[in-house]
KOLTOR-947019 format. One record per atom (N, C-alpha, C): residue number from 1; x negated, y, z negated; atom name. Coordinates in nm, 2 decimals. Layout:
<pts>
n=NUM X=X Y=Y Z=Z atom=CA
...
</pts>
This chain:
<pts>
n=1 X=-6.88 Y=10.13 Z=-9.40 atom=N
n=1 X=-7.00 Y=10.05 Z=-9.41 atom=CA
n=1 X=-7.11 Y=10.20 Z=-9.40 atom=C
n=2 X=-7.12 Y=10.25 Z=-9.31 atom=N
n=2 X=-7.24 Y=10.38 Z=-9.32 atom=CA
n=2 X=-7.23 Y=10.46 Z=-9.44 atom=C
n=3 X=-7.09 Y=10.47 Z=-9.50 atom=N
n=3 X=-7.08 Y=10.57 Z=-9.63 atom=CA
n=3 X=-7.12 Y=10.52 Z=-9.73 atom=C
n=4 X=-7.11 Y=10.39 Z=-9.73 atom=N
n=4 X=-7.17 Y=10.29 Z=-9.85 atom=CA
n=4 X=-7.29 Y=10.28 Z=-9.87 atom=C
n=5 X=-7.36 Y=10.27 Z=-9.73 atom=N
n=5 X=-7.50 Y=10.29 Z=-9.76 atom=CA
n=5 X=-7.56 Y=10.39 Z=-9.76 atom=C
n=6 X=-7.52 Y=10.51 Z=-9.74 atom=N
n=6 X=-7.57 Y=10.66 Z=-9.75 atom=CA
n=6 X=-7.54 Y=10.67 Z=-9.92 atom=C
n=7 X=-7.43 Y=10.62 Z=-9.98 atom=N
n=7 X=-7.39 Y=10.64 Z=-10.10 atom=CA
n=7 X=-7.50 Y=10.55 Z=-10.18 atom=C
n=8 X=-7.53 Y=10.42 Z=-10.14 atom=N
n=8 X=-7.61 Y=10.35 Z=-10.23 atom=CA
n=8 X=-7.77 Y=10.42 Z=-10.24 atom=C
n=9 X=-7.81 Y=10.51 Z=-10.12 atom=N
n=9 X=-7.95 Y=10.55 Z=-10.13 atom=CA
n=9 X=-7.95 Y=10.70 Z=-10.22 atom=C
n=10 X=-7.85 Y=10.73 Z=-10.23 atom=N
n=10 X=-7.86 Y=10.87 Z=-10.31 atom=CA
n=10 X=-7.96 Y=10.88 Z=-10.41 atom=C
n=11 X=-7.93 Y=10.77 Z=-10.54 atom=N
n=11 X=-8.04 Y=10.79 Z=-10.66 atom=CA
n=11 X=-8.19 Y=10.78 Z=-10.58 atom=C
n=12 X=-8.21 Y=10.71 Z=-10.49 atom=N
n=12 X=-8.34 Y=10.69 Z=-10.45 atom=CA
n=12 X=-8.40 Y=10.82 Z=-10.37 atom=C
n=13 X=-8.31 Y=10.89 Z=-10.31 atom=N
n=13 X=-8.30 Y=11.01 Z=-10.25 atom=CA
n=13 X=-8.35 Y=11.12 Z=-10.36 atom=C
n=14 X=-8.28 Y=11.13 Z=-10.47 atom=N
n=14 X=-8.30 Y=11.20 Z=-10.58 atom=CA
n=14 X=-8.45 Y=11.19 Z=-10.64 atom=C
n=15 X=-8.46 Y=11.06 Z=-10.65 atom=N
n=15 X=-8.58 Y=11.02 Z=-10.72 atom=CA
n=15 X=-8.71 Y=11.05 Z=-10.66 atom=C
n=16 X=-8.69 Y=11.03 Z=-10.51 atom=N
n=16 X=-8.81 Y=11.05 Z=-10.42 atom=CA
n=16 X=-8.86 Y=11.21 Z=-10.41 atom=C
n=17 X=-8.75 Y=11.29 Z=-10.42 atom=N
n=17 X=-8.75 Y=11.42 Z=-10.42 atom=CA
n=17 X=-8.82 Y=11.48 Z=-10.52 atom=C
n=18 X=-8.78 Y=11.43 Z=-10.60 atom=N
n=18 X=-8.82 Y=11.49 Z=-10.76 atom=CA
n=18 X=-8.97 Y=11.43 Z=-10.77 atom=C
n=19 X=-9.00 Y=11.33 Z=-10.74 atom=N
n=19 X=-9.16 Y=11.28 Z=-10.76 atom=CA
n=19 X=-9.23 Y=11.26 Z=-10.65 atom=C
n=20 X=-9.19 Y=11.35 Z=-10.54 atom=N
n=20 X=-9.25 Y=11.37 Z=-10.44 atom=CA
n=20 X=-9.30 Y=11.23 Z=-10.37 atom=C
n=21 X=-9.23 Y=11.13 Z=-10.38 atom=N
n=21 X=-9.26 Y=10.98 Z=-10.32 atom=CA
n=21 X=-9.19 Y=10.94 Z=-10.20 atom=C
n=22 X=-9.22 Y=10.85 Z=-10.13 atom=N
n=22 X=-9.15 Y=10.84 Z=-9.99 atom=CA
n=22 X=-9.10 Y=10.73 Z=-9.99 atom=C
n=23 X=-9.02 Y=10.68 Z=-9.86 atom=N
n=23 X=-8.96 Y=10.55 Z=-9.86 atom=CA
n=23 X=-9.00 Y=10.46 Z=-9.80 atom=C
n=24 X=-9.04 Y=10.34 Z=-9.84 atom=N
n=24 X=-9.11 Y=10.22 Z=-9.78 atom=CA
n=24 X=-9.02 Y=10.14 Z=-9.74 atom=C
n=25 X=-9.02 Y=10.06 Z=-9.64 atom=N
n=25 X=-8.98 Y=9.95 Z=-9.61 atom=CA
n=25 X=-9.04 Y=9.82 Z=-9.58 atom=C
n=26 X=-9.07 Y=9.73 Z=-9.68 atom=N
n=26 X=-9.16 Y=9.64 Z=-9.66 atom=CA
n=26 X=-9.14 Y=9.52 Z=-9.53 atom=C
n=27 X=-9.01 Y=9.51 Z=-9.51 atom=N
n=27 X=-8.99 Y=9.42 Z=-9.42 atom=CA
n=27 X=-9.05 Y=9.46 Z=-9.27 atom=C
n=28 X=-9.05 Y=9.60 Z=-9.27 atom=N
n=28 X=-9.10 Y=9.66 Z=-9.13 atom=CA
n=28 X=-9.24 Y=9.72 Z=-9.14 atom=C
n=29 X=-9.29 Y=9.74 Z=-9.28 atom=N
n=29 X=-9.40 Y=9.82 Z=-9.30 atom=CA
n=29 X=-9.39 Y=9.99 Z=-9.26 atom=C
n=30 X=-9.25 Y=10.02 Z=-9.27 atom=N
n=30 X=-9.23 Y=10.15 Z=-9.22 atom=CA
n=30 X=-9.22 Y=10.26 Z=-9.34 atom=C
n=31 X=-9.30 Y=10.37 Z=-9.33 atom=N
n=31 X=-9.29 Y=10.47 Z=-9.43 atom=CA
n=31 X=-9.22 Y=10.61 Z=-9.37 atom=C
n=32 X=-9.13 Y=10.67 Z=-9.46 atom=N
n=32 X=-9.07 Y=10.80 Z=-9.42 atom=CA
n=32 X=-9.06 Y=10.89 Z=-9.53 atom=C
n=33 X=-9.09 Y=11.00 Z=-9.51 atom=N
n=33 X=-9.05 Y=11.12 Z=-9.66 atom=CA
n=33 X=-8.93 Y=11.11 Z=-9.63 atom=C
n=34 X=-8.85 Y=11.19 Z=-9.75 atom=N
n=34 X=-8.71 Y=11.15 Z=-9.76 atom=CA
n=34 X=-8.63 Y=11.23 Z=-9.66 atom=C
n=35 X=-8.72 Y=11.36 Z=-9.60 atom=N
n=35 X=-8.66 Y=11.44 Z=-9.48 atom=CA
n=35 X=-8.64 Y=11.36 Z=-9.36 atom=C
n=36 X=-8.77 Y=11.29 Z=-9.33 atom=N
n=36 X=-8.78 Y=11.23 Z=-9.24 atom=CA
n=36 X=-8.65 Y=11.10 Z=-9.21 atom=C
n=37 X=-8.65 Y=11.03 Z=-9.33 atom=N
n=37 X=-8.54 Y=10.94 Z=-9.33 atom=CA
n=37 X=-8.40 Y=10.98 Z=-9.29 atom=C
n=38 X=-8.35 Y=11.10 Z=-9.38 atom=N
n=38 X=-8.26 Y=11.14 Z=-9.37 atom=CA
n=38 X=-8.25 Y=11.19 Z=-9.19 atom=C
n=39 X=-8.33 Y=11.27 Z=-9.13 atom=N
n=39 X=-8.29 Y=11.29 Z=-9.02 atom=CA
n=39 X=-8.28 Y=11.15 Z=-8.93 atom=C
n=40 X=-8.35 Y=11.07 Z=-8.93 atom=N
n=40 X=-8.33 Y=10.93 Z=-8.87 atom=CA
n=40 X=-8.17 Y=10.90 Z=-8.89 atom=C
n=41 X=-8.13 Y=10.91 Z=-9.01 atom=N
n=41 X=-8.01 Y=10.82 Z=-9.04 atom=CA
n=41 X=-7.88 Y=10.91 Z=-9.02 atom=C
n=42 X=-7.92 Y=11.06 Z=-8.98 atom=N
n=42 X=-7.84 Y=11.15 Z=-8.93 atom=CA
n=42 X=-7.82 Y=11.11 Z=-8.75 atom=C
n=43 X=-7.90 Y=11.05 Z=-8.72 atom=N
n=43 X=-7.91 Y=11.00 Z=-8.55 atom=CA
n=43 X=-7.87 Y=10.85 Z=-8.59 atom=C
n=44 X=-7.82 Y=10.80 Z=-8.68 atom=N
n=44 X=-7.77 Y=10.65 Z=-8.70 atom=CA
n=44 X=-7.89 Y=10.53 Z=-8.70 atom=C
n=45 X=-8.00 Y=10.58 Z=-8.73 atom=N
n=45 X=-8.12 Y=10.48 Z=-8.73 atom=CA
n=45 X=-8.14 Y=10.46 Z=-8.89 atom=C
n=46 X=-8.20 Y=10.35 Z=-8.91 atom=N
n=46 X=-8.26 Y=10.29 Z=-9.04 atom=CA
n=46 X=-8.13 Y=10.31 Z=-9.13 atom=C
n=47 X=-8.04 Y=10.26 Z=-9.09 atom=N
n=47 X=-7.93 Y=10.24 Z=-9.18 atom=CA
n=47 X=-7.91 Y=10.12 Z=-9.28 atom=C
n=48 X=-8.00 Y=10.10 Z=-9.34 atom=N
n=48 X=-8.02 Y=10.03 Z=-9.45 atom=CA
n=48 X=-7.99 Y=10.04 Z=-9.58 atom=C
n=49 X=-7.94 Y=9.94 Z=-9.68 atom=N
n=49 X=-7.92 Y=9.96 Z=-9.79 atom=CA
n=49 X=-8.02 Y=9.99 Z=-9.89 atom=C
n=50 X=-7.99 Y=10.04 Z=-10.00 atom=N
n=50 X=-8.11 Y=10.04 Z=-10.11 atom=CA
n=50 X=-8.19 Y=9.92 Z=-10.14 atom=C
n=51 X=-8.14 Y=9.81 Z=-10.12 atom=N
n=51 X=-8.21 Y=9.69 Z=-10.16 atom=CA
n=51 X=-8.34 Y=9.66 Z=-10.06 atom=C
n=52 X=-8.32 Y=9.75 Z=-9.93 atom=N
n=52 X=-8.44 Y=9.74 Z=-9.83 atom=CA
n=52 X=-8.55 Y=9.83 Z=-9.83 atom=C
n=53 X=-8.49 Y=9.91 Z=-9.94 atom=N
n=53 X=-8.62 Y=10.02 Z=-9.96 atom=CA
n=53 X=-8.68 Y=10.03 Z=-10.12 atom=C
n=54 X=-8.81 Y=10.06 Z=-10.09 atom=N
n=54 X=-8.87 Y=10.12 Z=-10.22 atom=CA
n=54 X=-8.90 Y=10.25 Z=-10.21 atom=C
n=55 X=-8.94 Y=10.30 Z=-10.30 atom=N
n=55 X=-8.99 Y=10.46 Z=-10.31 atom=CA
n=55 X=-9.13 Y=10.42 Z=-10.37 atom=C
n=56 X=-9.21 Y=10.49 Z=-10.29 atom=N
n=56 X=-9.36 Y=10.49 Z=-10.31 atom=CA
n=56 X=-9.44 Y=10.59 Z=-10.30 atom=C
n=57 X=-9.55 Y=10.61 Z=-10.36 atom=N
n=57 X=-9.64 Y=10.73 Z=-10.33 atom=CA
n=57 X=-9.70 Y=10.73 Z=-10.20 atom=C
n=58 X=-9.69 Y=10.82 Z=-10.11 atom=N
n=58 X=-9.76 Y=10.83 Z=-9.98 atom=CA
n=58 X=-9.91 Y=10.81 Z=-9.98 atom=C
n=59 X=-9.95 Y=10.85 Z=-10.09 atom=N
n=59 X=-10.10 Y=10.82 Z=-10.11 atom=CA
n=59 X=-10.15 Y=10.66 Z=-10.11 atom=C
n=60 X=-10.02 Y=10.60 Z=-10.15 atom=N
n=60 X=-10.07 Y=10.44 Z=-10.14 atom=CA
n=60 X=-10.09 Y=10.42 Z=-9.96 atom=C
n=61 X=-10.01 Y=10.45 Z=-9.89 atom=N
n=61 X=-10.02 Y=10.43 Z=-9.73 atom=CA
n=61 X=-10.15 Y=10.51 Z=-9.70 atom=C
n=62 X=-10.16 Y=10.61 Z=-9.74 atom=N
n=62 X=-10.29 Y=10.71 Z=-9.71 atom=CA
n=62 X=-10.43 Y=10.59 Z=-9.77 atom=C
n=63 X=-10.43 Y=10.57 Z=-9.85 atom=N
n=63 X=-10.53 Y=10.45 Z=-9.89 atom=CA
n=63 X=-10.56 Y=10.34 Z=-9.80 atom=C
n=64 X=-10.43 Y=10.27 Z=-9.77 atom=N
n=64 X=-10.43 Y=10.15 Z=-9.69 atom=CA
n=64 X=-10.51 Y=10.20 Z=-9.53 atom=C
n=65 X=-10.45 Y=10.32 Z=-9.49 atom=N
n=65 X=-10.52 Y=10.34 Z=-9.36 atom=CA
n=65 X=-10.64 Y=10.40 Z=-9.38 atom=C
n=66 X=-10.70 Y=10.45 Z=-9.50 atom=N
n=66 X=-10.84 Y=10.48 Z=-9.52 atom=CA
n=66 X=-10.91 Y=10.33 Z=-9.50 atom=C
n=67 X=-10.88 Y=10.23 Z=-9.57 atom=N
n=67 X=-10.92 Y=10.10 Z=-9.57 atom=CA
n=67 X=-10.94 Y=10.04 Z=-9.42 atom=C
n=68 X=-10.81 Y=10.08 Z=-9.37 atom=N
n=68 X=-10.83 Y=10.02 Z=-9.20 atom=CA
n=68 X=-10.93 Y=10.07 Z=-9.14 atom=C
n=69 X=-10.92 Y=10.20 Z=-9.14 atom=N
n=69 X=-11.05 Y=10.29 Z=-9.08 atom=CA
n=69 X=-11.17 Y=10.26 Z=-9.12 atom=C
n=70 X=-11.22 Y=10.24 Z=-9.23 atom=N
n=70 X=-11.33 Y=10.20 Z=-9.26 atom=CA
n=70 X=-11.39 Y=10.04 Z=-9.22 atom=C
n=71 X=-11.27 Y=9.96 Z=-9.19 atom=N
n=71 X=-11.29 Y=9.83 Z=-9.13 atom=CA
n=71 X=-11.30 Y=9.84 Z=-8.99 atom=C
n=72 X=-11.24 Y=9.93 Z=-8.94 atom=N
n=72 X=-11.27 Y=9.93 Z=-8.76 atom=CA
n=72 X=-11.40 Y=9.98 Z=-8.76 atom=C
n=73 X=-11.45 Y=10.09 Z=-8.83 atom=N
n=73 X=-11.58 Y=10.16 Z=-8.82 atom=CA
n=73 X=-11.69 Y=10.06 Z=-8.85 atom=C
n=74 X=-11.65 Y=9.96 Z=-8.90 atom=N
n=74 X=-11.74 Y=9.84 Z=-8.97 atom=CA
n=74 X=-11.77 Y=9.76 Z=-8.83 atom=C
n=75 X=-11.65 Y=9.71 Z=-8.78 atom=N
n=75 X=-11.66 Y=9.63 Z=-8.67 atom=CA
n=75 X=-11.70 Y=9.69 Z=-8.55 atom=C
n=76 X=-11.69 Y=9.82 Z=-8.53 atom=N
n=76 X=-11.74 Y=9.91 Z=-8.41 atom=CA
n=76 X=-11.92 Y=9.88 Z=-8.44 atom=C
n=77 X=-11.96 Y=9.92 Z=-8.55 atom=N
n=77 X=-12.09 Y=9.92 Z=-8.57 atom=CA
n=77 X=-12.15 Y=9.76 Z=-8.56 atom=C
n=78 X=-12.07 Y=9.68 Z=-8.57 atom=N
n=78 X=-12.15 Y=9.54 Z=-8.56 atom=CA
n=78 X=-12.12 Y=9.52 Z=-8.41 atom=C
n=79 X=-12.02 Y=9.55 Z=-8.38 atom=N
n=79 X=-12.03 Y=9.49 Z=-8.22 atom=CA
n=79 X=-12.13 Y=9.59 Z=-8.17 atom=C
n=80 X=-12.17 Y=9.70 Z=-8.17 atom=N
n=80 X=-12.26 Y=9.82 Z=-8.10 atom=CA
n=80 X=-12.39 Y=9.71 Z=-8.14 atom=C
n=81 X=-12.42 Y=9.68 Z=-8.25 atom=N
n=81 X=-12.54 Y=9.62 Z=-8.25 atom=CA
n=81 X=-12.57 Y=9.47 Z=-8.19 atom=C
n=82 X=-12.43 Y=9.41 Z=-8.14 atom=N
n=82 X=-12.45 Y=9.29 Z=-8.09 atom=CA
n=82 X=-12.48 Y=9.31 Z=-7.94 atom=C
n=83 X=-12.44 Y=9.45 Z=-7.93 atom=N
n=83 X=-12.50 Y=9.47 Z=-7.76 atom=CA
n=83 X=-12.63 Y=9.53 Z=-7.72 atom=C
n=84 X=-12.68 Y=9.54 Z=-7.81 atom=N
n=84 X=-12.82 Y=9.59 Z=-7.81 atom=CA
n=84 X=-12.94 Y=9.48 Z=-7.75 atom=C
</pts>
């Protein structure tokens, strides 16, 4: 089973490395570089078939984090004003 899973991921790893993309699991909201995922899988973790992964630009995640940061900053500003 483990070998079948790893084999199903080979094309994704090749694509990810060639195009500088990362692995994304929408079910868990997890992001891993190809190197990170390989390391975890060597430890027996995140052994999920290709159907569970998308390869996406890590810039997508960075953009999401920037939006979250902006939202938090706005919440802090609003809350501070309420404290005045």
